[in-house]
C-alpha positions in Angstrom: -27.5 20.4 -24.6 -26.6 17.1 -22.3 -26.3 17.8 -18.7 -25.2 14.0 -18.2 -22.2 14.1 -15.8 -18.8 13.5 -17.1 -17.6 9.6 -16.9 -14.2 8.9 -15.9 -12.2 6.5 -17.7 -12.3 2.8 -15.7 -9.0 2.2 -17.3 -7.7 5.6 -16.1 -9.0 5.4 -12.8 -8.0 1.6 -12.3 -4.4 2.7 -12.9 -4.8 5.8 -10.6 -5.8 3.3 -7.9 -3.4 0.9 -8.5 -0.5 3.6 -8.1 -2.1 4.8 -4.9 -2.4 1.0 -3.6 1.8 0.8 -4.2 2.4 4.0 -2.7 0.4 3.5 0.4 2.7 0.5 1.2 5.4 2.7 2.4 3.2 4.2 4.8 1.6 0.7 5.9 5.1 -0.7 6.8 5.4 2.2 9.6 3.0 0.2 11.8 6.0 -2.2 11.8 8.2 0.2 13.5 7.5 -0.4 17.1 8.8 -4.0 16.1 11.8 -3.0 14.0 12.8 -0.5 17.1 12.0 -3.1 19.5 14.4 -5.3 18.0 17.4 -2.9 18.0 16.7 -1.9 22.2 14.3 0.7 21.8 10.7 1.0 23.1 6.9 2.5 21.8 8.1 5.8 22.8 10.9 5.9 20.5 8.7 4.6 17.6 6.1 7.1 18.6 9.0 10.0 18.3 9.8 8.5 14.6 6.0 8.3 13.7 5.3 11.8 15.0 8.2 13.6 13.4 6.6 12.9 10.0 3.6 15.4 11.6 6.0 18.4 11.5 6.7 17.7 7.6 3.1 17.3 6.9 2.4 20.8 7.8 4.5 21.9 5.3 3.8 19.4 2.5 -0.1 20.3 2.9 0.6 24.1 2.8 2.9 23.7 -0.3 1.0 20.5 -2.1 -1.6 23.3 -3.6 0.9 25.2 -5.4 2.9 22.3 -6.5 -0.1 21.1 -8.2 -1.0 24.6 -9.7 2.5 24.7 -11.1 3.4 21.1 -12.0 0.3 19.4 -11.9 -0.9 17.0 -9.3 0.0 13.4 -10.7 3.6 14.7 -11.0 3.9 16.4 -7.9 2.8 13.1 -6.3 5.6 11.3 -8.6 8.1 13.6 -7.3 7.3 13.3 -3.3 6.6 9.8 -3.9 10.7 9.4 -4.5 10.8 10.6 -0.4 8.6 7.3 0.3 11.2 5.1 -1.2 13.7 7.1 0.5 12.0 6.6 3.7 11.2 2.9 3.7 15.3 2.3 2.3 16.0 4.4 5.6 14.3 2.8 8.0 15.5 -0.7 6.8 18.7 0.4 6.4 19.5 2.5 9.4 21.3 0.7 12.5 20.0 1.1 15.7 17.1 3.7 16.7 19.0 7.2 16.9 18.2 10.6 15.3 18.8 9.5 11.6 15.5 7.7 12.0 13.7 11.0 12.8 14.9 12.3 9.5 13.2 9.4 7.7 10.1 9.9 9.8 10.3 13.4 8.2 10.7 12.4 4.8 8.0 10.1 5.2 5.6 13.0 6.4 6.6 14.9 3.5 5.9 12.3 0.8 2.9 10.9 2.2 1.6 14.3 2.7 1.6 15.5 -0.8 0.3 12.3 -2.1 -2.6 11.8 0.7 -3.7 15.4 -0.1 -3.5 15.7 -3.8 -5.1 12.3 -4.7 -8.5 13.3 -3.3 -8.1 17.0 -4.9 -7.5 15.0 -8.4 -10.8 12.6 -7.5 -12.8 16.0 -7.1 -11.5 17.8 -10.0 -12.5 14.4 -12.2 -16.1 14.1 -11.3 -19.3 16.0 -9.9 -20.3 16.6 -6.8 -22.8 13.8 -6.4 -20.0 11.4 -7.5 -17.4 12.4 -5.0 -18.3 10.0 -1.8 -18.4 7.1 -4.2 -15.1 7.8 -6.0 -13.5 8.9 -2.6 -14.8 5.7 -1.4 -12.8 3.9 -4.1 -9.7 5.7 -3.7 -9.6 5.3 -0.1 -10.4 1.6 -0.1 -7.4 1.5 -2.7 -5.3 3.6 0.0 -6.6 1.3 3.0 -5.4 -2.0 1.1 -1.9 -0.8 0.4 -1.7 0.7 4.2 -2.9 -2.9 5.7 -0.4 -4.6 3.0 2.4 -3.0 4.5 2.3 -5.1 8.1 1.0 -8.3 6.6 4.7 -8.1 4.4 6.3 -8.1 7.9 4.3 -11.0 9.0 4.9 -12.7 5.7 8.7 -12.2 6.1 8.9 -13.6 9.7 6.7 -16.8 8.5 9.5 -17.2 5.8 12.3 -16.6 7.9 13.2 -13.2 6.8 14.0 -10.2 9.2 11.3 -7.4 9.2 13.4 -5.1 7.3 12.5 -7.3 4.1 8.8 -5.5 4.6 10.6 -2.2 4.1 12.6 -3.1 1.2 9.6 -4.6 -0.4 7.4 -1.3 0.2 10.2 0.7 -1.3 10.1 -1.2 -4.4 6.5 -0.8 -4.9 6.0 2.9 -3.9 9.2 3.4 -6.6 6.4 1.1 -9.3 4.1 3.7 -8.1 6.1 6.7 -8.7 6.4 5.6 -12.3 2.9 5.0 -13.0 2.0 8.6 -11.4 4.5 10.1 -13.6 2.9 8.5 -16.8 -0.6 9.1 -15.8 -0.1 13.0 -15.7 -0.6 13.3 -19.2 -3.7 11.0 -19.2 -5.4 12.9 -16.3 -5.0 16.2 -17.9 -6.9 14.8 -20.9 -9.4 13.6 -18.8 -12.9 15.7 -18.8 -12.9 17.9 -15.7 -16.4 19.2 -14.2 -14.3 21.8 -12.2 -11.1 23.8 -12.8 -10.8 25.5 -9.0 -7.3 26.4 -7.8 -6.1 24.4 -5.2 -3.5 26.5 -3.4 -4.5 27.2 0.3 -4.7 31.2 1.6 -5.7 32.7 4.8 -8.9 34.1 3.4 -9.8 30.3 2.5 -9.1 28.9 5.4 -11.1 31.3 7.4 -14.1 30.8 4.8 -14.0 27.1 5.5 -13.3 26.9 9.2 -16.4 29.2 9.6 -18.5 27.0 7.5 -20.2 23.6 8.6 -17.1 22.1 7.0 -15.3 22.6 10.1 -17.0 19.5 11.8 -15.8 16.9 9.5 -12.5 18.4 9.6 -12.4 18.2 13.4 -13.8 14.5 12.8 -11.2 13.3 10.6 -8.5 14.4 13.2 -9.8 12.8 16.0 -10.6 9.7 13.6 -6.9 9.7 13.0 -5.8 9.6 16.5 -8.2 6.9 16.8 -6.5 4.8 14.0 -3.0 6.0 14.3 -2.9 5.3 18.1 -4.2 1.7 17.7 -2.6 0.7 14.3 1.1 2.3 15.3 1.5 0.0 18.5 -0.9 -3.1 17.3 2.4 -5.3 17.7 2.7 -4.5 21.1 -0.8 -4.8 22.0 -0.9 -8.4 20.2 2.4 -9.3 22.1 0.6 -8.2 25.4 -1.9 -10.9 24.9 -0.3 -13.4 23.0 -2.0 -13.1 19.8 -0.6 -12.6 16.2 -0.7 -9.0 14.8 -1.3 -9.8 11.5 -4.9 -11.0 12.4 -5.8 -7.4 13.4 -4.7 -6.0 10.2 -6.3 -9.1 8.3 -9.4 -8.1 9.9 -9.2 -4.4 9.8 -8.0 -4.0 6.1 -10.9 -6.9 4.9 -13.6 -5.2 6.7 -12.5 -1.6 5.7 -12.1 -2.6 2.2 -15.3 -4.3 1.4 -17.3 -1.9 3.4 -15.8 0.9 1.2 -16.2 -1.3 -1.9 -19.5 -3.1 -1.6 -21.8 -0.9 0.6 -19.8 2.2 0.4 -22.1 3.4 -2.2 -25.2 2.6 -0.3 -24.3 4.4 2.8 -23.3 7.3 1.2 -26.7 8.0 -0.3 -28.3 7.9 3.2 -28.2 10.4 5.8 -24.7 11.5 6.2 -25.1 13.1 9.7 -27.0 9.4 10.7 -24.7 7.7 9.1 -21.7 9.4 10.9 -23.5 9.0 14.0 -24.0 5.3 13.6 -20.6 4.2 12.3 -18.5 6.6 15.1 -20.4 4.7 17.6 -19.3 1.2 16.2 -15.7 2.6 16.3 -16.5 3.2 20.2 -17.6 -0.6 20.2 -14.8 -2.0 18.9 -12.6 0.1 21.1 -14.4 -1.5 24.2 -13.9 -4.7 22.7 -10.2 -4.0 22.5 -10.1 -3.1 26.0 -12.2 -5.3 28.1 -13.3 -8.4 25.4 -10.7 -9.4 23.4 -9.1 -12.7 24.6 -8.7 -14.9 21.7 -8.0 -14.6 17.9 -11.7 -14.7 17.1 -12.7 -11.9 19.5 -9.3 -10.0 17.8 -10.5 -10.6 14.6 -14.3 -9.3 15.4 -13.1 -6.1 17.3 -10.6 -5.3 14.2 -13.3 -5.7 11.9 -16.1 -3.6 13.8 -13.2 -0.9 13.8 -12.5 -1.3 10.0 -16.4 -0.9 9.1 -16.7 1.9 11.6 -13.6 4.1 10.6 -13.7 3.0 7.1 -17.2 4.0 6.1 -16.8 7.3 8.7 -13.8 8.6 6.6 -16.1 8.1 3.3 -18.8 9.8 4.9 -17.3 12.8 6.3 -14.9 13.1 3.3 -17.9 13.6 1.2 -19.3 16.0 3.9 -15.9 18.0 4.0 -16.2 18.5 0.1 -19.7 19.5 -0.1 -20.3 21.7 3.3 -17.7 24.2 2.3 -18.1 27.4 0.8 -18.6 27.7 -2.9 -14.8 27.5 -4.5 -13.2 26.3 -1.9 -13.7 22.5 -2.2 -9.9 21.9 -2.8 -8.8 24.1 0.1 -11.2 22.2 2.3 -9.7 18.7 1.4 -6.1 20.1 2.1 -7.5 21.4 5.7 -9.2 17.9 5.9 -6.0 16.1 5.3 -4.1 18.3 7.5 -6.4 17.4 10.6 -5.7 13.8 9.8 -2.4 13.9 9.4 -2.2 15.9 13.1 -4.2 12.8 14.6 -2.5 10.0 12.8 1.0 11.0 12.7 1.1 13.5 16.1 -1.1 10.9 18.4 1.6 8.2 18.3 4.1 10.3 20.0 1.5 10.5 23.4 0.2 7.2 22.8 4.1 5.7 22.8 4.4 7.8 26.1 1.3 6.7 27.6 2.1 2.8 27.1 5.6 3.0 28.3 4.7 5.0 31.7 1.2 3.8 32.1 0.5 0.6 30.1 -1.6 -0.3 27.1 -4.8 -0.2 29.1 -4.7 3.2 29.6 -3.7 4.0 26.2 -7.2 2.2 25.3 -9.1 4.1 27.9 -7.3 7.2 26.3 -8.3 6.2 22.7 -11.8 5.4 24.0 -12.2 9.2 25.0 -11.0 10.5 21.7 -13.8 8.5 19.9 -16.3 9.6 22.5 -15.5 13.0 21.7 -15.8 12.3 18.0 -19.5 10.6 18.4 -20.6 13.4 20.6 -20.1 15.8 17.6 -22.1 13.5 15.2 -24.9 13.4 17.8 -24.6 17.3 18.6 -25.1 17.9 14.5 -28.3 15.6 14.9 -29.5 17.5 17.9 -29.2 21.0 16.1 -30.5 20.0 12.5 -33.5 18.8 14.3 -33.8 22.0 16.5 -33.3 24.4 13.5 -35.6 22.2 11.3 -38.4 22.6 13.9 -37.7 26.3 14.5 -38.3 26.7 10.6 -41.4 24.8 10.6 -42.8 26.9 13.5 -41.7 30.1 11.6 
């Protein structure tokens, strides 16, 4: 009997990644909210409030996404909630001023993005074997990162062509609508694809306790801290660039290019190495990039280099710990672990901007960078602690 791992159709996975890219544009466009709200008389704290509104709805999205997946199918659930991403992008563009209505569209964004971001990796985990997960997670996250990074660049292109920044939100809405249609069509094809696993996706208190008492708790905690770094820096990059007379598109070009190329080109090599050591080195690289943003960046070149270092460090760390979260969890709880992984990420990437915006308004950008550096340091110390503990455990077992 053959034991070869099931092969995923390259055409099927390619369409899946394309649809993921298109939906990701809607979230990427939110990095322009600070610029948009600023043009309407608001400030970074107002923008942070809108972004963080999404954190509340992502809790609901993560909790119900597993039930939706079991009931409707993962791809069809993504398509249905992807309509909310279309509505959120249109709402940001059409709402005058910066009042409470923007908070409502922030909630819609959280629901749509939460279901998509949670169920996407679960689809991948169901299609491939555990040994293949890290590679395919890297391909999926690379596609999503391309979409996220393209959102702000649409805004920069619109400005260069003389269009208002709202044009980027209209384009993101159109792209997300096409992504919705693709996911709806992909549902039947994904169900026919060979699947090495058929686990229930819904979350439960029992599964949550099992996961959080296992080693999977470390990558789940790390992705939340990494989300704080990514959300804090990306959401207010337009403000950072303006404070140093730089072009914010350089950050997104550098970050996106490095994150995508590293995930697509060298992620396959990195994920085969020691994941504990890799996450330690890459988390350290993330810290170095933040130090550069705070104390070194003074030109376009140094700005791009700092962004590229962040892209490689954050991009590859995410791929490594995503695989750890799936593989270090107790047997039969992989889907639930990925749900908690996504929830932790959302708390960081959507929750931290509220604090970040308040820090900028009350204490300045330099204080925010120091705060982000402290978060990155804590993230790195977790990886150092895991390496030390493993060495101690191995030594104890050898002596025994």
